[in-house]
mmCIF file of the N, C-alpha and C atoms, coordinates in Angstrom:
data_MODEL
# 
_entry.id   MODEL 
# 
loop_
_atom_site.group_PDB 
_atom_site.id 
_atom_site.type_symbol 
_atom_site.label_atom_id 
_atom_site.label_alt_id 
_atom_site.label_comp_id 
_atom_site.label_asym_id 
_atom_site.label_entity_id 
_atom_site.label_seq_id 
_atom_site.pdbx_PDB_ins_code 
_atom_site.Cartn_x 
_atom_site.Cartn_y 
_atom_site.Cartn_z 
_atom_site.occupancy 
_atom_site.B_iso_or_equiv 
_atom_site.pdbx_formal_charge 
_atom_site.auth_seq_id 
_atom_site.auth_comp_id 
_atom_site.auth_asym_id 
_atom_site.auth_atom_id 
_atom_site.pdbx_PDB_model_num 
ATOM 1   N N  . MET A 1 1  ? 23.619 39.324 -42.739 1.00 0.00 ? 1  MET A N  1 
ATOM 2   C CA . MET A 1 1  ? 22.604 39.787 -43.539 1.00 0.00 ? 1  MET A CA 1 
ATOM 3   C C  . MET A 1 1  ? 21.498 40.334 -42.643 1.00 0.00 ? 1  MET A C  1 
ATOM 4   N N  . ARG A 1 2  ? 21.009 41.419 -43.021 1.00 0.00 ? 2  ARG A N  1 
ATOM 5   C CA . ARG A 1 2  ? 19.887 42.076 -42.267 1.00 0.00 ? 2  ARG A CA 1 
ATOM 6   C C  . ARG A 1 2  ? 18.538 41.404 -42.505 1.00 0.00 ? 2  ARG A C  1 
ATOM 7   N N  . THR A 1 3  ? 17.811 41.354 -41.524 1.00 0.00 ? 3  THR A N  1 
ATOM 8   C CA . THR A 1 3  ? 16.440 40.826 -41.673 1.00 0.00 ? 3  THR A CA 1 
ATOM 9   C C  . THR A 1 3  ? 15.419 41.956 -41.437 1.00 0.00 ? 3  THR A C  1 
ATOM 10  N N  . PRO A 1 4  ? 14.177 41.857 -41.846 1.00 0.00 ? 4  PRO A N  1 
ATOM 11  C CA . PRO A 1 4  ? 13.136 42.841 -41.672 1.00 0.00 ? 4  PRO A CA 1 
ATOM 12  C C  . PRO A 1 4  ? 12.885 43.207 -40.242 1.00 0.00 ? 4  PRO A C  1 
ATOM 13  N N  . SER A 1 5  ? 13.118 42.338 -39.292 1.00 0.00 ? 5  SER A N  1 
ATOM 14  C CA . SER A 1 5  ? 12.959 42.629 -37.939 1.00 0.00 ? 5  SER A CA 1 
ATOM 15  C C  . SER A 1 5  ? 14.218 43.529 -37.370 1.00 0.00 ? 5  SER A C  1 
ATOM 16  N N  . ASP A 1 6  ? 15.165 43.613 -38.148 1.00 0.00 ? 6  ASP A N  1 
ATOM 17  C CA . ASP A 1 6  ? 16.365 44.528 -37.613 1.00 0.00 ? 6  ASP A CA 1 
ATOM 18  C C  . ASP A 1 6  ? 16.036 45.990 -37.749 1.00 0.00 ? 6  ASP A C  1 
ATOM 19  N N  . GLY A 1 7  ? 14.932 46.224 -38.522 1.00 0.00 ? 7  GLY A N  1 
ATOM 20  C CA . GLY A 1 7  ? 14.680 47.658 -38.832 1.00 0.00 ? 7  GLY A CA 1 
ATOM 21  C C  . GLY A 1 7  ? 15.613 48.249 -39.865 1.00 0.00 ? 7  GLY A C  1 
ATOM 22  N N  . PRO A 1 8  ? 15.378 49.605 -40.078 1.00 0.00 ? 8  PRO A N  1 
ATOM 23  C CA . PRO A 1 8  ? 16.287 50.192 -41.022 1.00 0.00 ? 8  PRO A CA 1 
ATOM 24  C C  . PRO A 1 8  ? 17.593 50.334 -40.500 1.00 0.00 ? 8  PRO A C  1 
ATOM 25  N N  . PRO A 1 9  ? 18.708 50.428 -41.358 1.00 0.00 ? 9  PRO A N  1 
ATOM 26  C CA . PRO A 1 9  ? 20.061 50.620 -40.903 1.00 0.00 ? 9  PRO A CA 1 
ATOM 27  C C  . PRO A 1 9  ? 20.202 52.053 -40.046 1.00 0.00 ? 9  PRO A C  1 
ATOM 28  N N  . LYS A 1 10 ? 20.866 52.013 -39.069 1.00 0.00 ? 10 LYS A N  1 
ATOM 29  C CA . LYS A 1 10 ? 21.048 53.301 -38.381 1.00 0.00 ? 10 LYS A CA 1 
ATOM 30  C C  . LYS A 1 10 ? 22.079 54.122 -39.088 1.00 0.00 ? 10 LYS A C  1 
ATOM 31  N N  . PRO A 1 11 ? 21.773 55.522 -39.221 1.00 0.00 ? 11 PRO A N  1 
ATOM 32  C CA . PRO A 1 11 ? 22.631 56.388 -39.968 1.00 0.00 ? 11 PRO A CA 1 
ATOM 33  C C  . PRO A 1 11 ? 23.916 56.545 -39.250 1.00 0.00 ? 11 PRO A C  1 
ATOM 34  N N  . ILE A 1 12 ? 24.917 56.911 -39.900 1.00 0.00 ? 12 ILE A N  1 
ATOM 35  C CA . ILE A 1 12 ? 26.194 57.113 -39.264 1.00 0.00 ? 12 ILE A CA 1 
ATOM 36  C C  . ILE A 1 12 ? 26.140 58.551 -38.485 1.00 0.00 ? 12 ILE A C  1 
ATOM 37  N N  . LYS A 1 13 ? 26.413 58.494 -37.331 1.00 0.00 ? 13 LYS A N  1 
ATOM 38  C CA . LYS A 1 13 ? 26.428 59.684 -36.423 1.00 0.00 ? 13 LYS A CA 1 
ATOM 39  C C  . LYS A 1 13 ? 27.468 60.693 -36.884 1.00 0.00 ? 13 LYS A C  1 
ATOM 40  N N  . THR A 1 14 ? 27.105 61.931 -36.655 1.00 0.00 ? 14 THR A N  1 
ATOM 41  C CA . THR A 1 14 ? 28.048 62.947 -36.795 1.00 0.00 ? 14 THR A CA 1 
ATOM 42  C C  . THR A 1 14 ? 29.237 63.073 -35.930 1.00 0.00 ? 14 THR A C  1 
ATOM 43  N N  . PRO A 1 15 ? 30.346 63.364 -36.232 1.00 0.00 ? 15 PRO A N  1 
ATOM 44  C CA . PRO A 1 15 ? 31.561 63.547 -35.350 1.00 0.00 ? 15 PRO A CA 1 
ATOM 45  C C  . PRO A 1 15 ? 31.543 64.804 -34.592 1.00 0.00 ? 15 PRO A C  1 
ATOM 46  N N  . CYS A 1 16 ? 30.507 65.685 -34.578 1.00 0.00 ? 16 CYS A N  1 
ATOM 47  C CA . CYS A 1 16 ? 30.481 66.815 -33.994 1.00 0.00 ? 16 CYS A CA 1 
ATOM 48  C C  . CYS A 1 16 ? 30.550 66.677 -32.480 1.00 0.00 ? 16 CYS A C  1 
ATOM 49  N N  . THR A 1 17 ? 31.509 67.509 -31.873 1.00 0.00 ? 17 THR A N  1 
ATOM 50  C CA . THR A 1 17 ? 31.747 67.471 -30.420 1.00 0.00 ? 17 THR A CA 1 
ATOM 51  C C  . THR A 1 17 ? 31.240 68.769 -29.830 1.00 0.00 ? 17 THR A C  1 
ATOM 52  N N  . LYS A 1 18 ? 30.536 69.503 -30.453 1.00 0.00 ? 18 LYS A N  1 
ATOM 53  C CA . LYS A 1 18 ? 29.931 70.819 -29.954 1.00 0.00 ? 18 LYS A CA 1 
ATOM 54  C C  . LYS A 1 18 ? 31.085 71.768 -29.600 1.00 0.00 ? 18 LYS A C  1 
ATOM 55  N N  . VAL A 1 19 ? 32.140 71.698 -30.175 1.00 0.00 ? 19 VAL A N  1 
ATOM 56  C CA . VAL A 1 19 ? 33.337 72.607 -30.036 1.00 0.00 ? 19 VAL A CA 1 
ATOM 57  C C  . VAL A 1 19 ? 33.414 73.304 -31.457 1.00 0.00 ? 19 VAL A C  1 
ATOM 58  N N  . CYS A 1 20 ? 32.648 74.189 -31.802 1.00 0.00 ? 20 CYS A N  1 
ATOM 59  C CA . CYS A 1 20 ? 32.450 74.620 -33.199 1.00 0.00 ? 20 CYS A CA 1 
ATOM 60  C C  . CYS A 1 20 ? 33.392 75.947 -33.282 1.00 0.00 ? 20 CYS A C  1 
ATOM 61  N N  . THR A 1 21 ? 34.633 75.812 -33.564 1.00 0.00 ? 21 THR A N  1 
ATOM 62  C CA . THR A 1 21 ? 35.508 76.820 -33.729 1.00 0.00 ? 21 THR A CA 1 
ATOM 63  C C  . THR A 1 21 ? 36.430 76.465 -35.042 1.00 0.00 ? 21 THR A C  1 
ATOM 64  N N  . VAL A 1 22 ? 36.314 77.281 -35.968 1.00 0.00 ? 22 VAL A N  1 
ATOM 65  C CA . VAL A 1 22 ? 37.021 76.993 -37.226 1.00 0.00 ? 22 VAL A CA 1 
ATOM 66  C C  . VAL A 1 22 ? 38.434 77.659 -37.198 1.00 0.00 ? 22 VAL A C  1 
ATOM 67  N N  . ASP A 1 23 ? 39.427 76.855 -37.550 1.00 0.00 ? 23 ASP A N  1 
ATOM 68  C CA . ASP A 1 23 ? 40.784 77.390 -37.761 1.00 0.00 ? 23 ASP A CA 1 
ATOM 69  C C  . ASP A 1 23 ? 40.749 78.104 -39.057 1.00 0.00 ? 23 ASP A C  1 
ATOM 70  N N  . GLY A 1 24 ? 41.089 79.381 -39.095 1.00 0.00 ? 24 GLY A N  1 
ATOM 71  C CA . GLY A 1 24 ? 41.181 80.170 -40.278 1.00 0.00 ? 24 GLY A CA 1 
ATOM 72  C C  . GLY A 1 24 ? 42.049 79.662 -41.293 1.00 0.00 ? 24 GLY A C  1 
ATOM 73  N N  . ALA A 1 25 ? 43.261 79.297 -40.949 1.00 0.00 ? 25 ALA A N  1 
ATOM 74  C CA . ALA A 1 25 ? 44.284 78.822 -41.855 1.00 0.00 ? 25 ALA A CA 1 
ATOM 75  C C  . ALA A 1 25 ? 43.908 77.527 -42.594 1.00 0.00 ? 25 ALA A C  1 
ATOM 76  N N  . SER A 1 26 ? 43.408 76.501 -41.834 1.00 0.00 ? 26 SER A N  1 
ATOM 77  C CA . SER A 1 26 ? 43.152 75.238 -42.504 1.00 0.00 ? 26 SER A CA 1 
ATOM 78  C C  . SER A 1 26 ? 41.686 75.122 -42.878 1.00 0.00 ? 26 SER A C  1 
ATOM 79  N N  . GLY A 1 27 ? 40.824 75.938 -42.283 1.00 0.00 ? 27 GLY A N  1 
ATOM 80  C CA . GLY A 1 27 ? 39.358 75.927 -42.618 1.00 0.00 ? 27 GLY A CA 1 
ATOM 81  C C  . GLY A 1 27 ? 38.638 74.651 -41.956 1.00 0.00 ? 27 GLY A C  1 
ATOM 82  N N  . LEU A 1 28 ? 39.412 73.974 -41.032 1.00 0.00 ? 28 LEU A N  1 
ATOM 83  C CA . LEU A 1 28 ? 38.794 72.996 -40.202 1.00 0.00 ? 28 LEU A CA 1 
ATOM 84  C C  . LEU A 1 28 ? 38.267 73.298 -38.945 1.00 0.00 ? 28 LEU A C  1 
ATOM 85  N N  . CYS A 1 29 ? 37.055 72.676 -38.556 1.00 0.00 ? 29 CYS A N  1 
ATOM 86  C CA . CYS A 1 29 ? 36.551 72.813 -37.372 1.00 0.00 ? 29 CYS A CA 1 
ATOM 87  C C  . CYS A 1 29 ? 37.485 72.201 -36.220 1.00 0.00 ? 29 CYS A C  1 
ATOM 88  N N  . LEU A 1 30 ? 37.848 72.882 -35.120 1.00 0.00 ? 30 LEU A N  1 
ATOM 89  C CA . LEU A 1 30 ? 38.674 72.249 -34.132 1.00 0.00 ? 30 LEU A CA 1 
ATOM 90  C C  . LEU A 1 30 ? 38.106 71.229 -33.339 1.00 0.00 ? 30 LEU A C  1 
ATOM 91  N N  . GLY A 1 31 ? 36.724 71.057 -33.319 1.00 0.00 ? 31 GLY A N  1 
ATOM 92  C CA . GLY A 1 31 ? 36.039 70.094 -32.567 1.00 0.00 ? 31 GLY A CA 1 
ATOM 93  C C  . GLY A 1 31 ? 35.961 68.730 -33.370 1.00 0.00 ? 31 GLY A C  1 
ATOM 94  N N  . CYS A 1 32 ? 35.730 68.755 -34.689 1.00 0.00 ? 32 CYS A N  1 
ATOM 95  C CA . CYS A 1 32 ? 35.500 67.567 -35.322 1.00 0.00 ? 32 CYS A CA 1 
ATOM 96  C C  . CYS A 1 32 ? 36.479 67.400 -36.563 1.00 0.00 ? 32 CYS A C  1 
ATOM 97  N N  . LEU A 1 33 ? 37.176 68.365 -36.858 1.00 0.00 ? 33 LEU A N  1 
ATOM 98  C CA . LEU A 1 33 ? 38.155 68.325 -38.019 1.00 0.00 ? 33 LEU A CA 1 
ATOM 99  C C  . LEU A 1 33 ? 37.585 68.293 -39.277 1.00 0.00 ? 33 LEU A C  1 
ATOM 100 N N  . ARG A 1 34 ? 36.200 68.598 -39.449 1.00 0.00 ? 34 ARG A N  1 
ATOM 101 C CA . ARG A 1 34 ? 35.570 68.646 -40.738 1.00 0.00 ? 34 ARG A CA 1 
ATOM 102 C C  . ARG A 1 34 ? 35.669 70.100 -41.316 1.00 0.00 ? 34 ARG A C  1 
ATOM 103 N N  . SER A 1 35 ? 35.604 70.244 -42.629 1.00 0.00 ? 35 SER A N  1 
ATOM 104 C CA . SER A 1 35 ? 35.500 71.575 -43.196 1.00 0.00 ? 35 SER A CA 1 
ATOM 105 C C  . SER A 1 35 ? 34.073 72.105 -43.059 1.00 0.00 ? 35 SER A C  1 
ATOM 106 N N  . LEU A 1 36 ? 33.917 73.278 -43.273 1.00 0.00 ? 36 LEU A N  1 
ATOM 107 C CA . LEU A 1 36 ? 32.563 73.952 -43.192 1.00 0.00 ? 36 LEU A CA 1 
ATOM 108 C C  . LEU A 1 36 ? 31.665 73.290 -44.258 1.00 0.00 ? 36 LEU A C  1 
ATOM 109 N N  . GLN A 1 37 ? 32.192 72.948 -45.427 1.00 0.00 ? 37 GLN A N  1 
ATOM 110 C CA . GLN A 1 37 ? 31.283 72.381 -46.470 1.00 0.00 ? 37 GLN A CA 1 
ATOM 111 C C  . GLN A 1 37 ? 30.848 70.982 -46.012 1.00 0.00 ? 37 GLN A C  1 
ATOM 112 N N  . GLU A 1 38 ? 31.667 70.298 -45.361 1.00 0.00 ? 38 GLU A N  1 
ATOM 113 C CA . GLU A 1 38 ? 31.531 68.815 -44.889 1.00 0.00 ? 38 GLU A CA 1 
ATOM 114 C C  . GLU A 1 38 ? 30.398 68.910 -43.742 1.00 0.00 ? 38 GLU A C  1 
ATOM 115 N N  . ILE A 1 39 ? 30.438 69.914 -42.986 1.00 0.00 ? 39 ILE A N  1 
ATOM 116 C CA . ILE A 1 39 ? 29.470 70.093 -41.858 1.00 0.00 ? 39 ILE A CA 1 
ATOM 117 C C  . ILE A 1 39 ? 28.207 70.483 -42.424 1.00 0.00 ? 39 ILE A C  1 
ATOM 118 N N  . ALA A 1 40 ? 28.088 71.482 -43.387 1.00 0.00 ? 40 ALA A N  1 
ATOM 119 C CA . ALA A 1 40 ? 26.850 71.860 -43.996 1.00 0.00 ? 40 ALA A CA 1 
ATOM 120 C C  . ALA A 1 40 ? 26.161 70.790 -44.760 1.00 0.00 ? 40 ALA A C  1 
ATOM 121 N N  . GLU A 1 41 ? 26.908 69.958 -45.356 1.00 0.00 ? 41 GLU A N  1 
ATOM 122 C CA . GLU A 1 41 ? 26.392 68.817 -46.340 1.00 0.00 ? 41 GLU A CA 1 
ATOM 123 C C  . GLU A 1 41 ? 26.113 67.548 -45.490 1.00 0.00 ? 41 GLU A C  1 
ATOM 124 N N  . TRP A 1 42 ? 26.499 67.469 -44.343 1.00 0.00 ? 42 TRP A N  1 
ATOM 125 C CA . TRP A 1 42 ? 26.542 66.039 -43.480 1.00 0.00 ? 42 TRP A CA 1 
ATOM 126 C C  . TRP A 1 42 ? 25.216 65.493 -43.669 1.00 0.00 ? 42 TRP A C  1 
ATOM 127 N N  . SER A 1 43 ? 24.054 66.140 -43.432 1.00 0.00 ? 43 SER A N  1 
ATOM 128 C CA . SER A 1 43 ? 22.760 65.587 -43.389 1.00 0.00 ? 43 SER A CA 1 
ATOM 129 C C  . SER A 1 43 ? 22.331 65.003 -44.635 1.00 0.00 ? 43 SER A C  1 
ATOM 130 N N  . ARG A 1 44 ? 22.950 65.421 -45.715 1.00 0.00 ? 44 ARG A N  1 
ATOM 131 C CA . ARG A 1 44 ? 22.523 65.035 -47.156 1.00 0.00 ? 44 ARG A CA 1 
ATOM 132 C C  . ARG A 1 44 ? 23.611 64.062 -47.758 1.00 0.00 ? 44 ARG A C  1 
ATOM 133 N N  . LEU A 1 45 ? 24.613 63.734 -47.129 1.00 0.00 ? 45 LEU A N  1 
ATOM 134 C CA . LEU A 1 45 ? 25.572 62.792 -47.572 1.00 0.00 ? 45 LEU A CA 1 
ATOM 135 C C  . LEU A 1 45 ? 25.142 61.300 -47.370 1.00 0.00 ? 45 LEU A C  1 
ATOM 136 N N  . ASP A 1 46 ? 25.673 60.566 -48.391 1.00 0.00 ? 46 ASP A N  1 
ATOM 137 C CA . ASP A 1 46 ? 25.284 59.153 -48.162 1.00 0.00 ? 46 ASP A CA 1 
ATOM 138 C C  . ASP A 1 46 ? 26.281 58.489 -47.238 1.00 0.00 ? 46 ASP A C  1 
ATOM 139 N N  . ASP A 1 47 ? 26.080 57.261 -46.638 1.00 0.00 ? 47 ASP A N  1 
ATOM 140 C CA . ASP A 1 47 ? 26.894 56.573 -45.761 1.00 0.00 ? 47 ASP A CA 1 
ATOM 141 C C  . ASP A 1 47 ? 28.298 56.467 -46.168 1.00 0.00 ? 47 ASP A C  1 
ATOM 142 N N  . ALA A 1 48 ? 28.422 56.089 -47.422 1.00 0.00 ? 48 ALA A N  1 
ATOM 143 C CA . ALA A 1 48 ? 29.814 55.796 -48.057 1.00 0.00 ? 48 ALA A CA 1 
ATOM 144 C C  . ALA A 1 48 ? 30.634 56.966 -47.822 1.00 0.00 ? 48 ALA A C  1 
ATOM 145 N N  . THR A 1 49 ? 30.086 58.185 -48.254 1.00 0.00 ? 49 THR A N  1 
ATOM 146 C CA . THR A 1 49 ? 30.707 59.472 -48.222 1.00 0.00 ? 49 THR A CA 1 
ATOM 147 C C  . THR A 1 49 ? 31.021 59.849 -46.695 1.00 0.00 ? 49 THR A C  1 
ATOM 148 N N  . ARG A 1 50 ? 30.150 59.675 -45.849 1.00 0.00 ? 50 ARG A N  1 
ATOM 149 C CA . ARG A 1 50 ? 30.320 59.995 -44.454 1.00 0.00 ? 50 ARG A CA 1 
ATOM 150 C C  . ARG A 1 50 ? 31.514 58.991 -43.807 1.00 0.00 ? 50 ARG A C  1 
ATOM 151 N N  . GLU A 1 51 ? 31.536 57.943 -44.339 1.00 0.00 ? 51 GLU A N  1 
ATOM 152 C CA . GLU A 1 51 ? 32.499 56.918 -43.807 1.00 0.00 ? 51 GLU A CA 1 
ATOM 153 C C  . GLU A 1 51 ? 33.914 57.440 -44.376 1.00 0.00 ? 51 GLU A C  1 
ATOM 154 N N  . ALA A 1 52 ? 33.970 57.839 -45.543 1.00 0.00 ? 52 ALA A N  1 
ATOM 155 C CA . ALA A 1 52 ? 35.137 58.366 -46.096 1.00 0.00 ? 52 ALA A CA 1 
ATOM 156 C C  . ALA A 1 52 ? 35.653 59.548 -45.240 1.00 0.00 ? 52 ALA A C  1 
ATOM 157 N N  . ILE A 1 53 ? 34.819 60.449 -44.938 1.00 0.00 ? 53 ILE A N  1 
ATOM 158 C CA . ILE A 1 53 ? 35.218 61.612 -44.184 1.00 0.00 ? 53 ILE A CA 1 
ATOM 159 C C  . ILE A 1 53 ? 35.673 61.191 -42.821 1.00 0.00 ? 53 ILE A C  1 
ATOM 160 N N  . LEU A 1 54 ? 34.907 60.280 -42.158 1.00 0.00 ? 54 LEU A N  1 
ATOM 161 C CA . LEU A 1 54 ? 35.399 60.003 -40.829 1.00 0.00 ? 54 LEU A CA 1 
ATOM 162 C C  . LEU A 1 54 ? 36.641 59.258 -40.882 1.00 0.00 ? 54 LEU A C  1 
ATOM 163 N N  . ASP A 1 55 ? 37.029 58.331 -41.898 1.00 0.00 ? 55 ASP A N  1 
ATOM 164 C CA . ASP A 1 55 ? 38.282 57.773 -42.132 1.00 0.00 ? 55 ASP A CA 1 
ATOM 165 C C  . ASP A 1 55 ? 39.485 58.767 -42.249 1.00 0.00 ? 55 ASP A C  1 
ATOM 166 N N  . ALA A 1 56 ? 39.117 59.893 -42.808 1.00 0.00 ? 56 ALA A N  1 
ATOM 167 C CA . ALA A 1 56 ? 40.081 60.939 -43.084 1.00 0.00 ? 56 ALA A CA 1 
ATOM 168 C C  . ALA A 1 56 ? 40.400 61.839 -41.867 1.00 0.00 ? 56 ALA A C  1 
ATOM 169 N N  . LEU A 1 57 ? 39.551 61.940 -40.951 1.00 0.00 ? 57 LEU A N  1 
ATOM 170 C CA . LEU A 1 57 ? 39.653 62.829 -39.854 1.00 0.00 ? 57 LEU A CA 1 
ATOM 171 C C  . LEU A 1 57 ? 40.870 62.779 -39.017 1.00 0.00 ? 57 LEU A C  1 
ATOM 172 N N  . PRO A 1 58 ? 41.368 61.571 -38.544 1.00 0.00 ? 58 PRO A N  1 
ATOM 173 C CA . PRO A 1 58 ? 42.526 61.514 -37.792 1.00 0.00 ? 58 PRO A CA 1 
ATOM 174 C C  . PRO A 1 58 ? 43.857 62.087 -38.415 1.00 0.00 ? 58 PRO A C  1 
ATOM 175 N N  . GLY A 1 59 ? 43.893 61.917 -39.694 1.00 0.00 ? 59 GLY A N  1 
ATOM 176 C CA . GLY A 1 59 ? 45.043 62.568 -40.280 1.00 0.00 ? 59 GLY A CA 1 
ATOM 177 C C  . GLY A 1 59 ? 44.972 64.042 -40.488 1.00 0.00 ? 59 GLY A C  1 
ATOM 178 N N  . ARG A 1 60 ? 43.957 64.727 -40.396 1.00 0.00 ? 60 ARG A N  1 
ATOM 179 C CA . ARG A 1 60 ? 43.763 66.131 -40.570 1.00 0.00 ? 60 ARG A CA 1 
ATOM 180 C C  . ARG A 1 60 ? 44.333 67.014 -39.443 1.00 0.00 ? 60 ARG A C  1 
ATOM 181 N N  . VAL A 1 61 ? 44.518 66.426 -38.351 1.00 0.00 ? 61 VAL A N  1 
ATOM 182 C CA . VAL A 1 61 ? 44.985 67.239 -37.158 1.00 0.00 ? 61 VAL A CA 1 
ATOM 183 C C  . VAL A 1 61 ? 46.359 67.897 -37.545 1.00 0.00 ? 61 VAL A C  1 
ATOM 184 N N  . THR A 1 62 ? 47.184 67.178 -38.481 1.00 0.00 ? 62 THR A N  1 
ATOM 185 C CA . THR A 1 62 ? 48.437 67.729 -38.878 1.00 0.00 ? 62 THR A CA 1 
ATOM 186 C C  . THR A 1 62 ? 48.300 68.951 -39.766 1.00 0.00 ? 62 THR A C  1 
ATOM 187 N N  . ARG A 1 63 ? 47.161 69.218 -40.196 1.00 0.00 ? 63 ARG A N  1 
ATOM 188 C CA . ARG A 1 63 ? 46.924 70.502 -41.068 1.00 0.00 ? 63 ARG A CA 1 
ATOM 189 C C  . ARG A 1 63 ? 46.741 71.675 -40.152 1.00 0.00 ? 63 ARG A C  1 
ATOM 190 N N  . LEU A 1 64 ? 46.488 71.456 -38.946 1.00 0.00 ? 64 LEU A N  1 
ATOM 191 C CA . LEU A 1 64 ? 46.353 72.508 -38.042 1.00 0.00 ? 64 LEU A CA 1 
ATOM 192 C C  . LEU A 1 64 ? 47.696 73.199 -37.577 1.00 0.00 ? 64 LEU A C  1 
ATOM 193 N N  . ASP A 1 65 ? 47.720 74.373 -37.254 1.00 0.00 ? 65 ASP A N  1 
ATOM 194 C CA . ASP A 1 65 ? 48.806 75.070 -36.534 1.00 0.00 ? 65 ASP A CA 1 
ATOM 195 C C  . ASP A 1 65 ? 49.219 74.209 -35.280 1.00 0.00 ? 65 ASP A C  1 
ATOM 196 N N  . PRO A 1 66 ? 50.364 73.874 -35.114 1.00 0.00 ? 66 PRO A N  1 
ATOM 197 C CA . PRO A 1 66 ? 50.856 73.166 -33.979 1.00 0.00 ? 66 PRO A CA 1 
ATOM 198 C C  . PRO A 1 66 ? 50.410 73.526 -32.626 1.00 0.00 ? 66 PRO A C  1 
ATOM 199 N N  . ALA A 1 67 ? 50.162 74.907 -32.516 1.00 0.00 ? 67 ALA A N  1 
ATOM 200 C CA . ALA A 1 67 ? 49.712 75.528 -31.311 1.00 0.00 ? 67 ALA A CA 1 
ATOM 201 C C  . ALA A 1 67 ? 48.176 75.224 -31.085 1.00 0.00 ? 67 ALA A C  1 
ATOM 202 N N  . LEU A 1 68 ? 47.536 74.913 -32.105 1.00 0.00 ? 68 LEU A N  1 
ATOM 203 C CA . LEU A 1 68 ? 45.966 74.494 -31.987 1.00 0.00 ? 68 LEU A CA 1 
ATOM 204 C C  . LEU A 1 68 ? 45.802 73.084 -31.882 1.00 0.00 ? 68 LEU A C  1 
ATOM 205 N N  . GLN A 1 69 ? 46.825 72.203 -32.238 1.00 0.00 ? 69 GLN A N  1 
ATOM 206 C CA . GLN A 1 69 ? 46.553 70.746 -32.138 1.00 0.00 ? 69 GLN A CA 1 
ATOM 207 C C  . GLN A 1 69 ? 46.183 70.247 -30.897 1.00 0.00 ? 69 GLN A C  1 
ATOM 208 N N  . GLY A 1 70 ? 46.676 70.851 -29.805 1.00 0.00 ? 70 GLY A N  1 
ATOM 209 C CA . GLY A 1 70 ? 46.316 70.466 -28.476 1.00 0.00 ? 70 GLY A CA 1 
ATOM 210 C C  . GLY A 1 70 ? 44.843 70.655 -28.104 1.00 0.00 ? 70 GLY A C  1 
ATOM 211 N N  . LEU A 1 71 ? 44.273 71.518 -28.751 1.00 0.00 ? 71 LEU A N  1 
ATOM 212 C CA . LEU A 1 71 ? 42.776 71.797 -28.468 1.00 0.00 ? 71 LEU A CA 1 
ATOM 213 C C  . LEU A 1 71 ? 41.761 70.839 -29.199 1.00 0.00 ? 71 LEU A C  1 
ATOM 214 N N  . VAL A 1 72 ? 42.329 69.982 -29.986 1.00 0.00 ? 72 VAL A N  1 
ATOM 215 C CA . VAL A 1 72 ? 41.341 69.113 -30.706 1.00 0.00 ? 72 VAL A CA 1 
ATOM 216 C C  . VAL A 1 72 ? 41.027 67.955 -29.668 1.00 0.00 ? 72 VAL A C  1 
ATOM 217 N N  . PRO A 1 73 ? 39.819 67.665 -29.430 1.00 0.00 ? 73 PRO A N  1 
ATOM 218 C CA . PRO A 1 73 ? 39.452 66.520 -28.522 1.00 0.00 ? 73 PRO A CA 1 
ATOM 219 C C  . PRO A 1 73 ? 39.923 65.284 -29.178 1.00 0.00 ? 73 PRO A C  1 
ATOM 220 N N  . ARG A 1 74 ? 40.368 64.292 -28.383 1.00 0.00 ? 74 ARG A N  1 
ATOM 221 C CA . ARG A 1 74 ? 40.786 62.975 -28.901 1.00 0.00 ? 74 ARG A CA 1 
ATOM 222 C C  . ARG A 1 74 ? 39.691 62.069 -28.572 1.00 0.00 ? 74 ARG A C  1 
# 
């Protein structure tokens, strides 16, 4: 349980890796594996939605062309 001295909850950090290159076929960023819509809306999303996106990211690498999969930071 949080107490007032704990302060406000910390927001969920962005998965951005500053490698902002979008794969045209999948529409996913090669740096963070988010879609352009997810990237654009990130600052307005609630924590539950951000958590759901973060949970989905590892499985998205398979949506990339196999030649690009090695470019995704781990």
